[in-house]
Structures are given as C-alpha cells and as structure tokens.
C-alpha positions as MATLAB code, in Angstrom:
seq = 'MQLRALTSIIAIFMLCAATLLYTKLYESKPLVEQIAHSMIGSAWYKIEQSGTHTGFMHSSVEFTDEDLWGLHTLTVFQPIGGQPTKITQRLTFASSGEYELTSARYTRTAENNAIGIQVDLIEEKYVGTLMRQNNLEPLRLDWQFGLRDQLALETQLHTGNAKPGTIFTTRFVNFENLSIGENKRSLLSRNDDGFIFENFQEGSTSTTYLDPNMLAISSTISNVFIVNRSTEALATTVNPLIKPIDGWPIFEHSIPLDERLEKHENLKHLILGLTASGQISLQDLNLPQTLAATKPGEFPSSDSSGARDISAFTQSSLRIPTANKKITSILESMDKPVSIAALVTAANQQLTYADNQPAGSVIAALNLGQGECTDFADLFTTLARAAGLPARTVFGIAYNNADQPSFMFHAWNEVLADGQWQGVDPTWSQVRLDATHIKLSDDLSAALLFASHTNEVRFRILERSYF';
ca = [
      -4.276    0.416   -3.984;
      -6.673   -0.611   -1.208;
      -4.199   -3.006    0.400;
      -1.430   -0.427    0.147;
      -3.637    2.127    1.924;
      -4.505   -0.313    4.709;
      -0.887   -1.307    5.294;
      -0.087    2.382    5.693;
      -2.797    2.514    8.364;
      -0.895   -0.169   10.272;
       2.334    1.824   10.068;
       0.557    4.886   11.436;
      -0.968    3.072   14.379;
       2.144    1.062   15.191;
       3.936    4.398   15.438;
       1.169    5.933   17.551;
       0.052    2.840   19.502;
      -0.842    3.750   23.065;
      -3.167    2.989   25.924;
      -6.600    4.473   26.407;
      -5.443    5.586   29.871;
      -2.367    7.784   30.022;
      -0.244    7.072   33.105;
       2.358    9.167   34.940;
       5.823    9.147   33.403;
       8.538    7.198   35.179;
      10.779   10.213   35.744;
      13.807    8.177   36.899;
      13.921    6.236   33.621;
      15.439    7.299   30.269;
      12.920    9.228   28.187;
      12.314    6.387   25.718;
      11.358    4.105   28.635;
       9.200    6.801   30.196;
       7.227    7.101   26.975;
       7.006    3.335   26.485;
       5.735    2.840   30.059;
       3.088    5.513   29.522;
       1.809    3.595   26.513;
       1.275    0.193   28.121;
      -2.245   -0.972   27.320;
      -4.411   -1.386   24.252;
      -6.851    0.433   21.991;
      -9.511   -0.608   19.505;
     -10.275    1.121   16.219;
     -13.141    0.917   13.746;
     -12.266    0.858   10.028;
     -14.647    2.429    7.513;
     -14.395    2.694    3.749;
     -16.499    5.387    2.086;
     -18.806    5.451    5.110;
     -19.237    1.670    5.378;
     -17.936   -0.279    8.395;
     -15.461   -2.728    6.863;
     -13.390   -4.040    9.788;
     -11.394   -3.257   12.908;
      -7.918   -2.788   14.326;
      -6.514   -3.642   17.747;
      -3.218   -2.082   18.861;
      -1.371   -2.854   22.100;
       1.869   -2.154   23.962;
       3.221   -4.437   26.712;
       6.274   -5.084   28.867;
       6.686   -8.846   28.734;
       7.742  -11.360   31.379;
      11.041  -11.647   29.466;
      11.705   -7.926   30.118;
      11.075   -6.980   26.501;
       8.896   -4.300   24.969;
       6.190   -5.711   22.685;
       4.061   -3.776   20.172;
       1.283   -5.699   18.468;
      -1.322   -4.769   15.862;
      -4.169   -6.899   14.501;
      -6.110   -5.619   11.493;
      -9.156   -7.344   10.011;
     -11.012   -5.772    7.091;
     -12.836   -6.440    3.852;
     -12.470   -3.698    1.230;
     -15.493   -3.021   -0.946;
     -15.587   -5.665   -3.664;
     -12.640   -7.492   -2.077;
     -11.778  -10.443    0.150;
     -11.688  -10.629    3.960;
      -8.093   -9.965    4.986;
      -6.220  -10.403    8.263;
      -2.899   -8.694    8.990;
      -0.891   -9.193   12.175;
       2.277   -7.371   13.098;
       4.407   -7.730   16.222;
       7.656   -5.970   17.127;
       9.765   -6.824   20.188;
      12.494   -4.572   21.585;
      15.227   -4.883   24.212;
      14.465   -3.016   27.446;
      17.911   -1.491   27.958;
      21.119   -0.516   26.181;
      20.382    0.442   22.580;
      16.815   -0.929   22.839;
      17.375   -2.940   19.639;
      14.578   -4.579   17.733;
      14.988   -8.210   18.815;
      12.257   -9.853   16.721;
       9.645   -8.971   14.120;
       6.636  -10.983   12.984;
       4.197  -10.264   10.165;
       1.404  -12.273    8.551;
      -1.149  -11.396    5.888;
      -3.887  -13.845    4.937;
      -6.767  -13.555    2.472;
      -8.735  -16.672    1.570;
      -6.101  -19.261    0.540;
      -3.322  -16.710    0.093;
      -0.922  -16.404    3.051;
       2.345  -14.542    3.508;
       4.442  -14.514    6.663;
       7.730  -13.036    7.896;
       9.733  -14.103   10.929;
      12.895  -12.129   11.738;
      15.190  -12.360   14.800;
      18.308  -10.533   15.907;
      21.024  -13.207   16.161;
      24.637  -12.229   16.820;
      23.906   -8.640   15.748;
      22.409   -9.801   12.429;
      18.741   -9.929   11.411;
      17.955  -13.357   10.012;
      14.742  -15.239    9.494;
      12.335  -16.758    7.000;
       9.772  -15.573    4.507;
       6.794  -17.806    3.780;
       4.874  -17.515    0.506;
       2.281  -20.103   -0.384;
       3.888  -22.611    2.028;
       7.320  -22.063    0.453;
      10.045  -20.945    2.870;
      12.811  -18.550    1.840;
      15.751  -17.558    4.086;
      16.150  -13.884    4.965;
      19.249  -11.882    5.887;
      18.322   -8.236    6.364;
      20.582   -5.242    6.809;
      18.341   -3.519    9.346;
      19.252   -1.021   12.043;
      16.226   -0.243   14.152;
      15.319    0.184   17.798;
      12.705    1.429   20.232;
      14.019    4.983   19.908;
      13.209    4.826   16.186;
       9.781    3.358   16.884;
       8.920    6.121   19.369;
      10.733    8.967   17.608;
       7.553   10.944   16.913;
       6.349   10.721   20.510;
       9.818   11.642   21.780;
      10.028   14.713   19.564;
       6.567   15.846   20.581;
       7.396   15.367   24.262;
      10.719   17.193   24.232;
      10.104   19.956   21.714;
       7.772   22.860   21.165;
       6.956   22.072   17.557;
       4.938   24.605   15.631;
       2.534   23.999   12.730;
       4.529   23.383    9.580;
       7.243   21.394   11.362;
       8.266   18.279    9.413;
       8.860   15.147   11.477;
      10.910   12.376    9.865;
      10.641    8.947   11.466;
      11.639    5.399   10.528;
       9.505    2.259   10.584;
       9.672   -1.437    9.745;
       8.305   -1.717    6.215;
       7.377   -5.390    6.017;
       5.948   -5.112    2.508;
       9.359   -4.035    1.172;
      11.445   -6.012    3.688;
      13.200   -2.794    4.655;
      13.334    0.068    7.124;
      11.194    2.794    5.620;
      10.883    6.504    6.262;
       7.812    8.559    7.105;
       7.615   12.330    6.801;
       4.761   14.064    8.565;
       3.821   17.711    8.609;
       2.312   19.087   11.806;
      -0.850   20.906   10.749;
      -2.140   21.885   14.184;
      -1.221   21.683   17.854;
      -3.578   22.828   20.621;
      -5.250   21.681   23.830;
      -7.190   19.038   21.878;
      -4.010   17.374   20.602;
      -2.124   17.171   17.318;
      -3.060   16.908   13.637;
      -0.503   15.479   11.195;
      -0.549   15.045    7.438;
       1.775   12.891    5.394;
       2.009   12.192    1.676;
       3.608    8.943    0.645;
       3.411    6.913   -2.591;
       0.540    9.044   -3.869;
      -1.562    8.589   -0.747;
      -2.408   11.440    1.612;
      -3.228   10.599    5.215;
      -4.345   12.817    8.078;
      -3.816   11.559   11.624;
      -5.279   12.984   14.836;
      -3.556   12.431   18.200;
      -4.937   13.398   21.584;
      -2.810   15.506   23.995;
      -1.251   12.267   25.325;
      -0.157   11.293   21.802;
      -2.709    8.488   21.456;
      -4.024    8.021   17.921;
      -7.676    9.081   17.818;
      -8.365    8.721   14.113;
      -6.797    8.633   10.675;
      -8.134    9.372    7.208;
      -6.381    7.886    4.179;
      -7.031    8.972    0.598;
     -10.326   10.530    1.770;
     -11.799    7.018    1.630;
     -10.489    4.932    4.535;
     -11.316    6.275    8.003;
     -10.038    4.674   11.201;
     -11.622    5.886   14.455;
     -10.825    4.937   18.049;
     -13.697    2.883   19.412;
     -14.632    0.188   21.905;
     -14.036   -3.488   21.273;
     -17.777   -4.135   21.096;
     -18.413   -1.445   18.480;
     -15.226   -1.995   16.480;
     -15.792   -5.750   16.101;
     -19.480   -5.466   15.185;
     -18.224   -6.186   11.675;
     -15.775   -9.100   11.565;
     -15.340  -10.296    7.964;
     -13.396  -13.365    9.122;
     -16.474  -14.672   10.925;
     -19.085  -13.297    8.549;
     -17.967  -11.803    5.209;
     -19.782   -8.625    4.323;
     -22.774   -9.367    2.086;
     -24.166   -7.084   -0.578;
     -20.748   -6.329   -2.059;
     -20.647   -8.403   -5.223;
     -17.509   -8.116   -7.320;
     -18.424   -5.345   -9.702;
     -16.871   -3.936  -12.822;
     -14.655   -1.103  -11.659;
     -15.304    1.085  -14.680;
     -16.496    4.570  -15.617;
     -18.677    4.948  -18.745;
     -17.389    6.964  -21.715;
     -19.791    9.011  -23.862;
     -18.483    7.650  -27.201;
     -16.416    4.821  -28.608;
     -12.702    5.348  -29.173;
     -11.673    4.132  -32.621;
      -8.180    2.656  -32.996;
      -7.470    3.353  -29.354;
      -4.243    1.315  -29.509;
      -2.774    4.063  -31.726;
      -3.693    7.030  -29.546;
      -0.721    9.204  -28.576;
      -2.682   12.014  -26.881;
      -5.982   12.002  -25.004;
      -7.708   14.345  -22.569;
     -10.852   13.217  -20.777;
     -13.437   15.456  -19.172;
     -15.283   14.309  -16.062;
     -18.986   14.865  -15.491;
     -20.690   14.305  -12.146;
     -24.236   12.982  -12.101;
     -27.171   14.299  -10.099;
     -26.708   17.015   -7.504;
     -23.215   15.992   -6.422;
     -20.215   17.916   -7.740;
     -16.754   16.796   -8.798;
     -15.376   18.790   -5.881;
     -17.605   16.824   -3.505;
     -16.163   13.628   -5.021;
     -12.567   14.924   -4.706;
     -12.187   14.601   -8.481;
     -10.550   16.945  -11.054;
     -12.197   18.431  -14.127;
      -9.942   16.535  -16.568;
      -7.604   13.528  -16.787;
      -4.820   12.766  -19.253;
      -1.970   10.319  -19.692;
       1.509   11.512  -18.771;
       4.870   10.233  -19.980;
       6.714    8.145  -17.381;
       9.750   10.479  -17.430;
      13.423   10.103  -16.660;
      15.115    8.654  -13.587;
      15.488   10.087  -11.034;
      12.093   11.712  -11.322;
       9.909   13.847   -9.121;
       6.930   11.541   -9.497;
       4.496   10.774   -6.681;
       6.525    7.860   -5.381;
       9.275   10.241   -4.320;
      11.773    7.417   -4.718;
      15.197    8.333   -6.135;
      17.196    5.252   -5.145;
      17.316    2.816   -8.050;
      17.566   -0.112   -5.625;
      13.923    0.482   -4.711;
      13.019   -0.818   -8.173;
      15.409   -3.773   -8.297;
      14.856   -5.465   -4.943;
      12.637   -8.328   -3.899;
       9.616   -7.667   -1.676;
       6.560   -9.501   -0.395;
       4.777   -8.859   -3.691;
       7.845   -9.257   -5.904;
       9.510  -12.689   -5.297;
      12.545  -12.305   -7.562;
      14.440  -15.311   -6.110;
      11.595  -17.806   -6.427;
      12.415  -20.990   -8.370;
       9.475  -20.515  -10.736;
      10.774  -17.081  -11.718;
      14.301  -18.406  -12.190;
      12.976  -21.227  -14.378;
      11.073  -18.831  -16.658;
      14.133  -16.619  -17.135;
      16.414  -19.591  -17.822;
      14.140  -20.640  -20.689;
      14.424  -17.222  -22.403;
      16.997  -16.133  -24.998;
      19.819  -13.935  -23.731;
      20.144  -11.044  -23.380;
      16.566  -10.709  -22.155;
      14.699   -7.858  -23.848;
      11.790   -5.823  -22.530;
       9.591   -7.099  -25.356;
      10.474  -10.704  -24.480;
       9.578  -10.103  -20.824;
       6.195   -8.669  -21.846;
       5.557  -11.754  -23.966;
       6.692  -14.110  -21.197;
       4.451  -12.538  -18.570;
       1.510  -12.529  -20.978;
       1.966  -16.182  -21.962;
       2.397  -17.486  -18.420;
      -1.116  -16.455  -17.371;
      -4.654  -16.550  -18.687;
      -6.764  -13.507  -17.890;
      -9.493  -14.364  -15.372;
     -11.964  -11.519  -14.962;
     -12.823  -10.772  -11.310;
     -10.612  -13.633  -10.118;
      -7.426  -12.102   -8.696;
      -4.829  -14.674   -7.714;
      -3.514  -12.356   -5.027;
       0.204  -13.019   -5.501;
       2.723  -13.825   -8.229;
       3.307  -17.364   -6.988;
      -0.417  -18.056   -6.622;
      -1.004  -16.759  -10.163;
       1.727  -19.011  -11.571;
       0.332  -22.016   -9.683;
      -3.166  -21.313  -11.007;
      -2.008  -20.269  -14.461;
      -4.353  -17.297  -14.336;
      -4.970  -13.911  -12.758;
      -6.132  -10.358  -13.202;
      -4.178   -7.365  -14.469;
      -2.376   -6.797  -11.151;
      -1.142  -10.397  -11.256;
       0.175   -9.903  -14.811;
       1.841   -6.615  -13.855;
       3.430   -7.974  -10.673;
       4.709  -10.974  -12.626;
       6.354   -8.648  -15.164;
       7.906   -6.556  -12.359;
       9.256   -9.743  -10.775;
      10.693  -11.105  -14.024;
      12.243   -7.755  -14.973;
      13.894   -7.225  -11.582;
      15.154  -10.815  -11.530;
      16.671  -10.147  -14.978;
      18.410   -7.031  -13.639;
      16.034   -4.423  -15.095;
      14.548   -1.832  -12.698;
      10.757   -2.054  -12.912;
       7.592   -1.168  -11.031;
       3.877   -1.910  -11.114;
       1.690    1.147  -11.652;
      -2.042    1.640  -11.288;
      -4.607    3.738  -13.087;
      -7.348    3.427  -15.696;
      -7.343    2.214  -19.311;
      -9.869    2.080  -22.116;
     -12.304   -0.832  -22.249;
     -13.833   -1.345  -25.705;
     -16.954   -3.122  -24.428;
     -20.610   -2.765  -25.485;
     -20.640    0.274  -23.224;
     -17.326    2.036  -23.872;
     -15.657    2.831  -20.572;
     -12.432    3.230  -18.672;
     -11.647    0.402  -16.285;
      -9.255    0.281  -13.365;
      -6.088   -1.369  -14.560;
      -2.481   -2.180  -13.659;
       0.532   -2.135  -15.970;
       4.270   -1.505  -15.706;
       7.109    0.921  -16.109;
      10.600   -0.420  -16.765;
      13.805    1.616  -16.817;
      15.692    1.608  -20.142;
      18.552    3.999  -20.936;
      17.628    6.218  -18.001;
      14.019    6.562  -19.172;
      10.927    4.896  -17.746;
       9.099    2.995  -20.483;
       5.467    1.950  -20.084;
       4.408   -1.598  -21.045;
       1.257   -3.629  -20.528;
       1.763   -7.415  -20.172;
      -1.965   -8.086  -19.722;
      -2.655   -6.773  -23.213;
       0.832   -7.590  -24.576;
       1.647   -3.945  -25.351;
       5.281   -2.886  -25.557;
       4.226    0.627  -26.545;
       1.469    2.057  -24.378;
      -1.390    3.992  -25.914;
      -2.652    7.241  -24.386;
      -5.666    5.557  -22.801;
      -3.371    4.303  -20.012;
      -3.820    7.060  -17.430;
      -1.732    6.651  -14.287;
      -3.410    7.696  -11.032;
      -2.220    8.510   -7.529;
      -3.687    6.492   -4.665;
      -5.801    9.474   -3.601;
      -7.276    9.992   -7.065;
      -7.704    6.266   -7.629;
      -9.612    5.930   -4.338;
     -11.912    8.831   -5.177;
     -12.581    7.531   -8.683;
     -13.155    3.990   -7.394;
     -15.817    5.220   -4.991;
     -17.469    7.328   -7.715;
     -17.537    4.298  -10.040;
     -19.088    2.140   -7.331;
     -21.882    4.665   -6.819;
     -22.250    5.475  -10.557;
     -21.712    9.187   -9.907;
     -19.306   10.091  -12.707;
     -18.908    9.748  -16.489;
     -16.125   10.526  -18.974;
     -16.252   12.522  -22.199;
     -13.521   13.070  -24.789;
     -12.089   16.592  -24.964;
      -8.991   16.033  -27.118;
      -7.385   13.151  -29.031;
      -4.640   12.552  -31.562;
      -3.010    9.466  -33.098;
       0.456    8.178  -33.894;
];
C-alpha cells in the first residue's frame, strides 16, 4: 500500500511539475508550448508520513539542447518500518507537430531489488526493455501519448473557467502497469490562492493544492503521506540513501483483539468493533466504528478499484512478471487444466514464509525461496494470469492466533471464476477464505497502520457465525 501511495505522488507531481518562478507566456507559440515554457525550472518537495520526515522529491522541466521537452522526477523516501527506496522517472517529448512522447525512463531501487524500464519511439512504435533482477525482457507497447496529454490539466485550467465540482480527466504514463492510465480529479475550490483538487483512485484519496500559476504546492495521500513544496536544503535534510532512518525497527503490524477466536478457519461471518485508547477518538484516527469482511462480488463490480476491463487483471506489470521463465517453468510442471486449488498449492510450496523479510518482488522471492505474504500473493497473481485466469492481489487484515490474539496486516488474492471473484490465500494455503480476511481500501489501511504503530486502537468481537 505504501509504495502504491508514493507512486501516485509521482504521477501527481509529474502532471503538475513546474518552476518556482512563473514566467510570461510565449504568446506567439501554440498553447501547449506556452504552458511548457512557463514551467521550465525545478522544485523541491518534502515527504512526510504521519508527521515524520521520510524523504524528498525533486521535479524539473527543461527544454534540451536536442530541442526536446524533458520532465524529470526523483523521489527518495523510507516508509515507516520499510526500506530506503529511490524512484526516478523521465519523460521526453517532441517540441513540434504532435508533441509525441519520444522516450520514457523509469527505475525503482530498494536495497538489492532493482526494476527499470527504457522505452523509445521508433518508427511510430514504442519499443524498449524491462529489467528485473538483472534479467532483460523486450517491450512492445501500444501507447499513444504526447505533451498535450501530459499538460492536459494545466491547459484546461488556463483556457476554461472551471467551477468547483468540475471533473477533469487526464492521462498519464503508468509505469507500474506498463500502460497509459487515467486520472479523474474533482475541483474542490478555485480562488485567488489557487486550486484544490481531490481524486480517488484504487482506494486511495489524494488532495492536491496548486498555486495560481498551477504549480503543485502540496499533496496529501490517504491522510498519511504529505508532500510539501520546500527548499533543497530543508527537503534533503532526511536522505535515507545516505543515512537510513534510525528508530524504525520492523514491527509487527497488528492490532490486538480482546479475545481468542476459536476455529477461526471456519468463520463465515464476523463483525469487529474498534476501540480507541486514551483521549484520542476513532474520528481523529480516520477510523470507522466497525469492520467486517465482504464478499468479493461479481465482475464487473463497483469495487474501489473502479476497474471494469478484464484485461487489467490478465496483463503483465512491473509487479506481475507473467512471461518470466521461472513462472513458465512452474506452470509447465503442473497438471492440465490448471485449477485454482493447484495454483494456491504451487504458490504456497514455492516459498517459505519469512517473517519481516519481504523479498520485494516475485522474481526475488523465487530466487530466495522465501518471502512475506505480499510475495506469496503476487506470485499467485502472476501464476494465475500466466495460466489465463484473471487475478489480483488484495490487501487488508487477517486473524493472527498468537499468544496475544490480534489482526495483522496481510495480503491475499481474488481470482475470477465463472464471472465471480473468489478469495484465496496462498500464504496459508486456503482455497476458501474465512471471514477474518477483511479487505481494506488504501485510505483505511493507512489509517489503521498508523494506529497500530502508535498502539492507539484495539478490536473487539461484536458478531460471529460459523460454516
């Protein structure tokens, strides 16, 4: 969830990247060039998570010596309880004609885990390479994207008289999914101080503030991550690449439960009540009064992902390497036709659970032979998609039958069978999920994660029933 939130920060600031000094528009140029010229320069941003300085972002726009437009973003951060991470993103556009995207570069590194994308426009086709764990894979992408798409929000704000409530739909390069994505933002406010936008995507709510010149001032994501415009000196005071943040030991992301759940594997219905500790309230923590498991539902669904195109759950992505040789080898060793139960077993048997030792990627987990729940879940998603079954990794909490009963943050899967999403858990080898698997949105997950870190919330059982 934390990485997904931070990558959405990058999308926001790549779309709103601008200079600290707004310059006069070049009135003789086409509007897209006028706006691009006005944005030449750079800006620094300070990243905070739950009030703690965790990293920085640097965003810049330039007109290169090769007469190309270049947009670059560098993000360095260390989420609470996580690893120092560096993400770079660079887009280059033609300076005339259709202003096509001519090249795209993306890298994400965390400890020994590195992923990179290099894409170029060659003979009107986007081709390139994808690097995972030093393995190179060829890319041929059906993209259509240009500078007008990149600056669509700024263009609409410049030419129109948008009122609060107006929905702005823009496109962006979604490196994580190797696709051109879509952002929908609602204009909350427009006045002499600038603009306030809100967008809701994949269960994560973000609020972005722009000054009157359309420069991003700040952004809040899931009420946990805050990015504020700053100076280089202040923003880079914390640089986890040089000095990892101390005092953040890997902790058990769990919330205590007031009693033990007997035969929890057979629970078909469960409602939990939340109790805040001390003087703080659940409202202050952005938490609800109760939580309960919900059935995955049919496809297409109106779930928080908002996705209705089945291809979104069958394609390869940075996290889901369906064409990798290791994945192909596992599937070739399985009986045909491949069943959902067999895929659960395969994912479970490929890895050994390593508490607090995330591998960070499917390929890294297979190389190590171990990982955490997200590694198990992403491996299942990869195997299922490679076998032709639509699947996705989902996040939430699940019961932990430890000395202190609790609910821990957990990842599992949903796979589409006969038009119905079916929940499975490869970490615990469950083909039928019990009701202690409670799926959470990014916003709720972020709020609950912070409350667990500060020990400010507990669970109690309100209702339960068994199969």
